[in-house]
N, C-alpha and C positions, 0 to 999 in steps of 0.2 A: 874226323873226317867222313862226308858222306858217301852219297852213289854219286853224286856229280864233282862236288868240290875236292879239292884236295891241295893242300896247302904243303908244300915242300920246304920251301926258304919263306920266311915271313915276307911279305911285300911290303913295298917295293924291295925284291932282291938286289944284288949288286949288278946283275944286267940290267935291268929294268932302271935302277937309278942313273948307270951312265947313260941308257939312252934319253933320261928327262934331260941330262945336261946337256946333250948334243943337239937335242931338240929345242931345246932354250936357246942354243947359240946360231943355230941354222934356220929355224923353222917360225915364221909370223901368222899367229892365229889369235883368235880371240879370247877363246876360252880352252882349259884344259880342266876337267873335272877331277880325273882319279889318276893315278901314275899305274896306268895298266898299259904296259908294253907288250902288246900282243904279238905271238909267233905264229900261231894257228890256231883255227878255230873251227870247229864241226858242230851243227844241230842247235844246242843252246848253250855248248861250253866253249870258252875261250881259255886256250892254254898260252901262258905269256913266256916270254924270253927264259927266264927261269926255271920253269916247267909246273908253273903253279897252275890250276886248274881251277877256272871262275863260272858259276851259274850266272849268265849273261841276262840280267831283267831290265836293260837297256834297249836290245836289238838291235846295236849301232845306231842310237837315237832315232827308233821307230822305224829304221829301215828294213830289218832283215825278219820281216812277216814268216818267211819260210823257213829262220834258222841260218846259221853259216854254213856255204859252200853247198848248198842244196844241187846234189848230183844233176838232177833234170836241168836246171839254170847252167851249171859249168858246161856241161854237155852241150848246149845249147848256144851257147857263148864261144866255146870251142870249135865246133862246125860252122859257126858264122866267120871265123876268124880265117878260116880255111879257104873261104870262098870269096870275101870282100869284108873290108872292114871300114871301109868310108866312104860315101861317094857323095856329100854335102845333097842331101834331101831338101837344102833349101832351093836349089838350083837344078836338081835334077830329078829322077824317079828312080823309086826301088819298091818291089812289093812288100818288104816287112813294115813299112812306114804304113802303106796304104792299109794293110791289113791291122796292124795295132790301131791305127785310128778308126779304122770301121769296129771293130771289139769295143773299145772305148765309149764310143758314140751310142752302142748298142746298150753298154751296161749303165748308162747314165741313166739316174730315173727319171719317167716320163715317157711320152711318146714322141716327143719332137725328133725330127730330125737333125742331128749336130754335125759340126765340125771339129778338127783337134788343132792346136798348135803346138809342137814340139820344142821343148827347151831342155836343159840341163839339171836344172834346180829347183826349189821350190820359191825360191824369191824372183827367180824369171817366170816363173810359171803366174805370179801374183803379178809382177810388171807387165806383162803381156797383158793381163786382165784388165788390168788400169788405163791401158792404151787401148784396148778393144771397145772398153766403156766409152772412154772419151770418144772415140770416133764415131761411135755409132748414136750416141745421144745429142753430140754438140753441146753436151754438158760437161761443167768444170771441176765440180765439186765433189767429195767422196765422205761416206761416213763410215767411220770403225769404233770399235768397242774398246775400253779401257782394261787391260787386261790381256789383248790380243798381241798375237805374235803372227806376222807375216812375212819375216824377212829381214835382212839386213841392207841391201842395196838402197839407194837414195830413194828410190818411189815407194818401195815396198817397205822401208823404215820409216815412212812418212807414215804408215798406217799402224805400225808397231806401237805400242803405248804397255809392254808388258815390265820393263826396266829402265830406269834412267840412264843408265850405264849404257846402254844400246844408242841411244840418241845423244848422249853428251860430247859436243864439241861439232855435231854435224849439222847444227841450226846455220840457214834457214834449209827445211827438208823442203820438200815438193809443197806448196802451199794448193791451200783446197779442201784441207784433211780437218774432220771435226769428228772428236770422239764423244760417244754417249755410255753408259753405264752399261754393263753386263746382267744376265737375270742373277736370281738370288743365287748367291754359292754360301758358303759356312758363316763366314762373319760380313753381312750386309753392311752397306757403308749407310744405310739409313737408319739401321737399326729394327729392320721390319720384320716380320714374321713372314717365313716363305709363301703362303699362301696369299699374300698381297703384295710382296717384292717384287717379282718377274711382272706383274700387270705396270705396274709404275716404272719398271725398267723399260719396258716397251714400248709406253704411251708417252713416255718423256720427250721422244721423238718429235712426235704430233705437237703434244700440248705444250711444248715446251720449246725446243728446239726450231722448229719449223712456224712458231708464232713469234720469236724474240730473236733469232741469232742466223738462221738459215734458211733460205728461201728454197721451197723444195722443189721448183722447178728448174733448179741449177744444179741438182745433185745428179750425177751419172750413174752411180752405184751405191751399194751398202756392203761392206765384206763382213763375214761372219766364220767364226768358227762353230761348227754344231757342238763339240766340246771343246773348251778354251785348254790348249796344251802346255803353255811357258805359265799362262796365269794361273796354272794350278790344277788342273784336270778339274775345271768346273762343267759340271753337266747341267743344263739348264731345262727348265718345265717344257715340256712339249708344247704346252699352250705359247710360250715364250717366242720362239722360233716361228709359230705359225703367225702370229701377230705381228711381228716384224715382218715376214713375208707378205701378210695383207697391206700395210702399211706402204711397201716397195710397189705393190702393185698399183694401189690409189693413185699413188704419185707420178707412174710412169718410170721408177727407180731399178736400174738392174741390179739385182740379186747375186752377189758372188760368194759361191759356198768354198772355204777352204778346208780340204781334205788332205791337206800334204801329210799331216800327223794321222788324223783318226780315218782315213779311208784303207783300201785295200782289205777288208774284211775287220779291220783291226777291233772293232765295237759290235762284232756279232752282225753286222749288216756289211755289205760290199762298200757302201757309204754311209758314214755317220748323220747324214741328213736324211737317210730312209726311216730313221725313228721317228721323224716327226712331220711325216706324210707331206714335205714341202718339196717342189721342184723349181731347183734354182736357175737362172736364168744362164751362168758361167759357172765352172767349176775348176778348183786348182788342185792339182796332184802333183806327187813327188815321192820322194822317200821311199817307200815300200814298192813303189811302181816296177823298179827296175833289180829288185833283190840286191841291191849293192852296186850294180853299174849306174851311174850318174843319167837320170834321164827325169823329166816333168812334162806335165800334159796341162794346156789349157783348153779343157771341153764347152764347147757353146753350140746355143741354140743356130740352128743354119740362118735364120733371120738377121744376125748378127755376123760382120764380117770386116775386113779390111782390105784397101785396095792393094795391089802388088807393089812391094817394096815399103810399105808403112811400116812392119818389122820383120825382124828376122833374125837366125842366130846359124852360125856355120855349124855347129855339132848337136843342134836340136833333132832328137830323133836318130841319131846315130844307129849303124846297123847294128855295131854288138850291143848297144842299148836297145833296141827294138827285138831282138832275138832274146834277151833277158827278159823283156816285158813282158813278151808273148807266151815264153814258158811260164812265168809268174802266173801270168792269168789263168793258163791252162791248170797249173797245180790247182790254185784256188777254188777254180769252180768244181773240178773234179775230185777234190779231196773234201770240197763242202766247207772249205776253212773259217767261213764265217761262222757256220753253224757250231763249229768247234770253239771257236773264239767266245761265243756267247754262254756255251756251257762250262768250259774252262774259266770263262771271267764269272761266272756266278760261283763256282767252286771257290776261287781265290778271296772273291769280294767275301764268303762266308768266313774263310781262315783269318781275312784281316779284321773282321767285326770281332771275330773270338780273341784276336789280339787285345782291341779296343776294349772288352771287359776286363783285361789284365795290366793294360799298362794306360793309367790316368791321363798321359801326356798324348794320348793319340785322341784328338779333337773331334775328327770327322774322316769319314771311310766314304770313297765316292768312287763314281766311275763307270763304264759301259766296256761291256766284253773285255778284252784282255786290255785295257786302258783303264788301270786302277790307281788310286793314290790314297794315302794317310795324309793328314794335316798333324803336324806336331804343335802343342799349345802349351805353354806355361801352367795353364790351369784352365779346366774347362768353364769354370763362372765369368773370367776375364777375357777368355780366347785370345790370351795375347800370344804373337808369333813365338815359337822356341827355334830360333833361326841357328844359334848356334848349337843348340839339342841335335836339331835336325842334321848337320854339318858333321857334327861328330859320329850319328848313327852311321851315316854313309861310308865315311872313313873306317869305322869299326865293322862294319859288314865287309868292305873290302878287303880287310886282313884276315877275315875267315871265311872268304871264298864267294862273296856275292857281289855282284856290278850293279850299284843301284845308281839312281838318277835323281836331282833335284828338281822341282819346278815351284813357280809362284815364291811365296814370302818363306814359308817353314812346312813346304809338302815332297813327300817323296813318291815318285811315281813307280809304277811297274809295270812296263812294257817288255815281257817275254815272246819270244816268238811264238806263234800260233801253233806251231807242231811239238811243243813241250807236253811231258805227261803230267797228272797230277803230282806223281812222289817229286817232280822237279820242283813245283810250288811250292808244296810244303817244305822241301830243304830250304827254300830261299825264307819262309816264314819262320821256319825255327831259327835261322841265322839271326833275323831282326829280330825274335823274341829275346835269344840272349844279349842282342846287343841293346835294345831300347832300357833292360833291366840294368846293365851295366852302366848306361849313360845316365840314368836315374841316380845312381849308387855312386858315381863320381861327381 
């Protein structure tokens, strides 16, 4: 047992197994990755119903950048609940929503005046961006990227292209979405070298799509993740994002920046797009914005807007969520957590590179800030995906006290809270070191 991970009963223990049975009987959900049956959690440690302590390298699916149950967030929610829980900000007025919108607008990159539409989840923020783009441009088409994930509701699902299972049996999706290649990744679809691949992927939009398939004057918006999340934590070259933004400007296409997983300090900047010196027209954020309380925001230039009644949602910008979000922004800014994520991310990246030197099955190490990943391969020559090995490594890590998440085809992602210490990262890497050795031997 380490300083943080303590396994008292081999997981999943008897209480956890019973919860899995009851969950399967009563709860409808799309995915369950690991049989972690949480009882309580603080900071970066989750305690399950059998008394096991786990290092949380998932942050509740990149939601808990401040860690679990941050005391200031908890206090803010309690104080707000004593005053007022809900008063339909879509129909009435309250100060917390106005203040949060002002803060988010000011935090967005660039000097533009902005407005904010509040909703409850990442997929809703993307849906709002789609409607906003069509309303303001009068155009009907969208561009997204292969490997992207923007949500699972029917509009955002039309943009999503990370796994066939997410789209299976839901066709026809919303018409008018065209997908293009993303920038260089570890396994280029065209077999190109990194120095040339990114330019090909960017220019294929103008040189191929706009000349053969897609009239640019009919494209309302292009949706992009500055770091692809579900696609495998792919970090594109700076020039790729800049070239895509330039193409959008040339053709009057709105650039929509999906910061749902990468935002709120996760990559070492408040917003991941800041790494590329690009100013988007619309930004979508959710997940870590409320530190576990459901809230999302679509942030857009004031020159864009929709008429009253064109789009709305009852719970968007709920008072408890606004209180949690305002506290979250205070903590991130006062604690300079983005800078902390950059420093700790560099440290974690170095530790993962050390692992790569010891384990041939690690084909690539990549990431920004505390959004890091390794890709497992059968061998480094063929670069064949080691999917079963990846899944087995995640399972074994769980049994030894570390919660890890998959991404892409054979990627393991590391998204710990931004408030952890280096020894927390060390303990997780050491667990993974032993796990990978056992995977190879088995």
